[in-house]
Biotite code that builds the C-alpha atoms (Angstrom):
import biotite.structure as struc

atoms = struc.array([
    struc.Atom([-40.050, 44.417, -130.470], chain_id="A", res_id=1, res_name="UNK", atom_name="CA", element="C"),
    struc.Atom([-38.030, 41.301, -131.725], chain_id="A", res_id=2, res_name="UNK", atom_name="CA", element="C"),
    struc.Atom([-35.974, 39.052, -129.659], chain_id="A", res_id=3, res_name="UNK", atom_name="CA", element="C"),
    struc.Atom([-33.016, 39.430, -131.847], chain_id="A", res_id=4, res_name="UNK", atom_name="CA", element="C"),
    struc.Atom([-30.495, 41.884, -130.944], chain_id="A", res_id=5, res_name="UNK", atom_name="CA", element="C"),
    struc.Atom([-27.930, 43.469, -133.136], chain_id="A", res_id=6, res_name="UNK", atom_name="CA", element="C"),
    struc.Atom([-25.979, 46.181, -131.254], chain_id="A", res_id=7, res_name="UNK", atom_name="CA", element="C"),
    struc.Atom([-25.113, 49.393, -133.282], chain_id="A", res_id=8, res_name="UNK", atom_name="CA", element="C"),
    struc.Atom([-23.763, 52.673, -132.632], chain_id="A", res_id=9, res_name="UNK", atom_name="CA", element="C"),
    struc.Atom([-25.709, 56.094, -132.998], chain_id="A", res_id=10, res_name="UNK", atom_name="CA", element="C"),
    struc.Atom([-24.304, 56.946, -136.066], chain_id="A", res_id=11, res_name="UNK", atom_name="CA", element="C"),
    struc.Atom([-25.163, 54.002, -137.629], chain_id="A", res_id=12, res_name="UNK", atom_name="CA", element="C"),
    struc.Atom([-28.749, 53.802, -135.994], chain_id="A", res_id=13, res_name="UNK", atom_name="CA", element="C"),
    struc.Atom([-29.226, 57.161, -137.492], chain_id="A", res_id=14, res_name="UNK", atom_name="CA", element="C"),
    struc.Atom([-28.022, 56.163, -140.940], chain_id="A", res_id=15, res_name="UNK", atom_name="CA", element="C"),
    struc.Atom([-30.294, 52.887, -140.850], chain_id="A", res_id=16, res_name="UNK", atom_name="CA", element="C"),
    struc.Atom([-33.385, 54.933, -139.689], chain_id="A", res_id=17, res_name="UNK", atom_name="CA", element="C"),
    struc.Atom([-32.322, 58.133, -142.116], chain_id="A", res_id=18, res_name="UNK", atom_name="CA", element="C"),
    struc.Atom([-32.967, 60.196, -139.011], chain_id="A", res_id=19, res_name="UNK", atom_name="CA", element="C"),
    struc.Atom([-30.430, 62.663, -137.136], chain_id="A", res_id=20, res_name="UNK", atom_name="CA", element="C"),
    struc.Atom([-28.614, 61.088, -133.433], chain_id="A", res_id=21, res_name="UNK", atom_name="CA", element="C"),
    struc.Atom([-30.774, 63.421, -131.548], chain_id="A", res_id=22, res_name="UNK", atom_name="CA", element="C"),
    struc.Atom([-33.850, 61.576, -133.154], chain_id="A", res_id=23, res_name="UNK", atom_name="CA", element="C"),
    struc.Atom([-32.389, 58.098, -131.897], chain_id="A", res_id=24, res_name="UNK", atom_name="CA", element="C"),
    struc.Atom([-31.554, 59.639, -128.493], chain_id="A", res_id=25, res_name="UNK", atom_name="CA", element="C"),
    struc.Atom([-35.069, 60.763, -128.303], chain_id="A", res_id=26, res_name="UNK", atom_name="CA", element="C"),
    struc.Atom([-36.397, 57.808, -129.087], chain_id="A", res_id=27, res_name="UNK", atom_name="CA", element="C"),
    struc.Atom([-34.461, 56.153, -126.259], chain_id="A", res_id=28, res_name="UNK", atom_name="CA", element="C"),
    struc.Atom([-35.587, 58.671, -123.766], chain_id="A", res_id=29, res_name="UNK", atom_name="CA", element="C"),
    struc.Atom([-39.042, 57.888, -124.828], chain_id="A", res_id=30, res_name="UNK", atom_name="CA", element="C"),
    struc.Atom([-38.887, 54.339, -124.720], chain_id="A", res_id=31, res_name="UNK", atom_name="CA", element="C"),
    struc.Atom([-39.563, 53.608, -128.101], chain_id="A", res_id=32, res_name="UNK", atom_name="CA", element="C"),
    struc.Atom([-36.130, 51.856, -128.475], chain_id="A", res_id=33, res_name="UNK", atom_name="CA", element="C"),
    struc.Atom([-33.653, 50.587, -125.649], chain_id="A", res_id=34, res_name="UNK", atom_name="CA", element="C"),
    struc.Atom([-30.394, 51.646, -124.827], chain_id="A", res_id=35, res_name="UNK", atom_name="CA", element="C"),
    struc.Atom([-27.718, 49.483, -124.082], chain_id="A", res_id=36, res_name="UNK", atom_name="CA", element="C"),
    struc.Atom([-24.539, 50.879, -122.252], chain_id="A", res_id=37, res_name="UNK", atom_name="CA", element="C"),
    struc.Atom([-23.945, 54.324, -120.988], chain_id="A", res_id=38, res_name="UNK", atom_name="CA", element="C"),
    struc.Atom([-21.229, 57.169, -121.495], chain_id="A", res_id=39, res_name="UNK", atom_name="CA", element="C"),
    struc.Atom([-20.381, 59.316, -124.605], chain_id="A", res_id=40, res_name="UNK", atom_name="CA", element="C"),
    struc.Atom([-19.731, 56.902, -127.269], chain_id="A", res_id=41, res_name="UNK", atom_name="CA", element="C"),
    struc.Atom([-20.363, 53.712, -125.396], chain_id="A", res_id=42, res_name="UNK", atom_name="CA", element="C"),
    struc.Atom([-24.220, 53.634, -126.009], chain_id="A", res_id=43, res_name="UNK", atom_name="CA", element="C"),
    struc.Atom([-25.472, 51.086, -128.638], chain_id="A", res_id=44, res_name="UNK", atom_name="CA", element="C"),
    struc.Atom([-29.149, 50.464, -130.097], chain_id="A", res_id=45, res_name="UNK", atom_name="CA", element="C"),
    struc.Atom([-30.795, 47.385, -131.378], chain_id="A", res_id=46, res_name="UNK", atom_name="CA", element="C"),
    struc.Atom([-30.787, 47.530, -134.933], chain_id="A", res_id=47, res_name="UNK", atom_name="CA", element="C"),
    struc.Atom([-33.974, 45.550, -135.045], chain_id="A", res_id=48, res_name="UNK", atom_name="CA", element="C"),
    struc.Atom([-35.909, 48.026, -133.060], chain_id="A", res_id=49, res_name="UNK", atom_name="CA", element="C"),
    struc.Atom([-35.407, 50.576, -135.691], chain_id="A", res_id=50, res_name="UNK", atom_name="CA", element="C"),
    struc.Atom([-37.231, 50.706, -139.393], chain_id="A", res_id=51, res_name="UNK", atom_name="CA", element="C"),
    struc.Atom([-34.958, 51.115, -142.038], chain_id="A", res_id=52, res_name="UNK", atom_name="CA", element="C"),
    struc.Atom([-35.362, 53.879, -144.214], chain_id="A", res_id=53, res_name="UNK", atom_name="CA", element="C"),
    struc.Atom([-35.438, 53.689, -147.915], chain_id="A", res_id=54, res_name="UNK", atom_name="CA", element="C"),
    struc.Atom([-32.381, 54.568, -149.901], chain_id="A", res_id=55, res_name="UNK", atom_name="CA", element="C"),
    struc.Atom([-31.763, 54.841, -153.800], chain_id="A", res_id=56, res_name="UNK", atom_name="CA", element="C"),
    struc.Atom([-30.275, 51.485, -154.718], chain_id="A", res_id=57, res_name="UNK", atom_name="CA", element="C"),
    struc.Atom([-27.706, 53.084, -156.842], chain_id="A", res_id=58, res_name="UNK", atom_name="CA", element="C"),
    struc.Atom([-26.694, 56.218, -155.325], chain_id="A", res_id=59, res_name="UNK", atom_name="CA", element="C"),
    struc.Atom([-27.687, 55.514, -151.527], chain_id="A", res_id=60, res_name="UNK", atom_name="CA", element="C"),
    struc.Atom([-29.335, 58.780, -151.359], chain_id="A", res_id=61, res_name="UNK", atom_name="CA", element="C"),
    struc.Atom([-32.333, 59.002, -148.313], chain_id="A", res_id=62, res_name="UNK", atom_name="CA", element="C"),
    struc.Atom([-35.670, 58.772, -150.107], chain_id="A", res_id=63, res_name="UNK", atom_name="CA", element="C"),
    struc.Atom([-37.461, 58.955, -147.126], chain_id="A", res_id=64, res_name="UNK", atom_name="CA", element="C"),
    struc.Atom([-36.773, 58.717, -143.107], chain_id="A", res_id=65, res_name="UNK", atom_name="CA", element="C"),
    struc.Atom([-37.859, 55.550, -141.602], chain_id="A", res_id=66, res_name="UNK", atom_name="CA", element="C"),
    struc.Atom([-41.123, 55.378, -139.681], chain_id="A", res_id=67, res_name="UNK", atom_name="CA", element="C"),
    struc.Atom([-40.781, 55.995, -135.773], chain_id="A", res_id=68, res_name="UNK", atom_name="CA", element="C"),
    struc.Atom([-41.085, 53.311, -133.564], chain_id="A", res_id=69, res_name="UNK", atom_name="CA", element="C"),
    struc.Atom([-44.362, 53.211, -131.760], chain_id="A", res_id=70, res_name="UNK", atom_name="CA", element="C"),
    struc.Atom([-44.392, 54.670, -128.368], chain_id="A", res_id=71, res_name="UNK", atom_name="CA", element="C"),
    struc.Atom([-45.067, 52.382, -125.232], chain_id="A", res_id=72, res_name="UNK", atom_name="CA", element="C"),
    struc.Atom([-48.493, 52.203, -124.010], chain_id="A", res_id=73, res_name="UNK", atom_name="CA", element="C"),
    struc.Atom([-49.314, 55.193, -121.822], chain_id="A", res_id=74, res_name="UNK", atom_name="CA", element="C"),
    struc.Atom([-46.777, 57.115, -122.892], chain_id="A", res_id=75, res_name="UNK", atom_name="CA", element="C"),
    struc.Atom([-46.599, 60.638, -124.942], chain_id="A", res_id=76, res_name="UNK", atom_name="CA", element="C"),
    struc.Atom([-44.190, 62.039, -127.254], chain_id="A", res_id=77, res_name="UNK", atom_name="CA", element="C"),
    struc.Atom([-41.350, 64.437, -126.229], chain_id="A", res_id=78, res_name="UNK", atom_name="CA", element="C"),
])
């Protein structure tokens, strides 16, 4: 994972990765990405731990979801 930290909301993370917010939360629970803060509406995620989803350059339409971050060693996916 990168040493660089740019904190974004769950909605922004979901858009960046082309995945639903529930997937972003699951990735955090699995240890794939870090959570910063706690409480409804106060959790942030590091943009640089997420893979960007390709989007159409003119319409912004999602072409395919971004790849999931790797699981930490010894952890199984939910």
